[in-house]
N, C-alpha and C positions, 0 to 999 in steps of 0.2 A: 264495283265504280260507285264514284261520289255521285249527285246530281247535276253539281255544277261542270262535274268532265264530260257527262255525258250528253249535254244539253250545248257545249261546242263544238262537237263531232257533226257534222252536217251530213243530214239520212241521202239516202242511193235512190239515186229516182233513174227510172226507167222509161224508155220508150215506148212507146203504143207496140211498134214488132217484138220489143224484148219482154214485152209482158203476152203476148200472146204464143209467143214460142216458149214462153217458159209457164204457161198455163196450159197449155194446148185449146185453144178456145179462141174460136174464129172471131172478127172484130163484132160482125152482127150479134153474135149469142155474149161477147162482153159486153157490149153496148146497153141490150135489154138488161143483163143483170145489175149494170149500175142503175138504171131507170128504175129498177124492181127495189132496190138497195142492200142489194145482194152480194154485191162487189165494191172495192174500196172504188169511190171517186176519183178521179184524176184530180190534179192541183194545176190550175191553169198558170201558167209560169211565162207566158207572152198573149199575145192576140190571138194567134191563130196554134199557139203551142202549148198542148200539157205533157205533163209528167206524173206516175204514179211514183208512190213511195217504195220499195222494194221491201220491206219489214211488213205494211199493210196486204201485199200481195203475195206473202211468203206466210204468212197467218191465215188468210184466205184458202190458200193450199192447203193448210196445214186441216183446216175446219172443216172443206168442202166435201159433201158424201161422194164416192165413187163406187162404180160397178165393182171394181179390186176390195174394196172395202164392205161391202156388203150394203153400204148407203144408197147405190144408183139401182135404176130403173133397168132391169136390162132386156125386157121386154120391146 
């Protein structure tokens, strides 16, 4: 796909509930990870509205270590 074609497609944006369901994180943990720079920051789309880029959340999910992949702490 050409660069110009990619830039004309709007990104898929997720709400807080969609992000929490997809990642299985609590909102508190997600906010902590955002503050620590370990989770994609949301985009402010209004005074009280934020959305997350689906591609950023998916990239985070692929790279985040879990107990199932041997990267988490099982204790």
